[in-house]
N, C-alpha and C positions, 0 to 999 in steps of 0.2 A: 082278664087281659092276656093271659098266657095262651088262650085258645085262638090262634090266628084264623082257623077255619070258621069259627063262630063270628069273629070280627068281620070276615068277608061278607057275611049275610046282612050287615048293618047299612051298607050303602055309603054314600059320600056325605061329608059334613062341611059347613062353612067354618066352623070353629070346634076345636077339641081342647078341653082343659083337663089337666092332671094336677091334683093337689095332694101333697103329703104322701107321694108314692114315687119310688125311685125306679124309673123305667130303664130297661137295657136298650142297647142300640137297635136290636132287632125290632123291639116294640115301637121305637120312635120311627123307624123306617116304615113299618106297617101303618102307623097312624098317619104318616106323611102321605102314603098311598091313598088313604081314605079321605084326604082333604080335597075339596074342590079347588080349582085354580084361584090363586090369591087367598086361599083359606088360611086360617091362623091356628097354630098349635101353641098352647101355653102350658108350661111345666113349672110348677112351684113346689119345692120340697126342701127338706132340711139340708143344710150344708154341714161341713165338718166342725164349724164353731158350735153347732148344736150339740154334737158329741162331746166336745171339750168342756162345755159348761153344764151339761146335764147328765152325761154318762150314757146317753142314748146310743144304741148299737151303731157303730161306725159303718157297718155293712149297708145300712139303710140311709146313709147320708151321702150327698153328692160330693165328689172331689172338686177341687177348684177348677172352674171353667171347663168342665168335662164335656160339655155339649157344644163348644164353640164351632166346630166344623163337623157336625154330626151327619150331615147329608147334603149332597149337591142339589137335591130337590128343595131344600129349605134355606131361606135367607134369614139370618138372625136379625131381628128388628130391635131387640132390647134384652139386656142382661142386667139384672139387679141382684147384688149380693149383699145381704144385710149382715152387719157386724154387731147388731143388737138383737135382743129377743124379738121374734122367734127364731132367728138365725136360719133364714131360708135363702135359696137362690131361685130366682124367677127368670125363665127364658120365654121370650115370645118370638115365634118363627112365622114366616109367611111362605106358602108353597109357591115356587117360581117355575116349576116344570110339571107338565102333565105326564 
């Protein structure tokens, strides 16, 4: 996922899902570019409660509401933050601009 040149070769997608992986803003922007119009991007990974309860490395956990305004090309459709195991945050975005 770090090789954006390789990602460029994959084309466009209606849906992209990331699970248990903490993307950076550059990757989210790249994935948004790869979505077709009205395409959906779902990101679901550990939040900081996971770190607090398990000792899992906080560097791999999402900060609270970190992706609320991540891109002007993406509209946030849903954000669910669990306060029980497995302590994940799930974002669902829709591409609104081409």
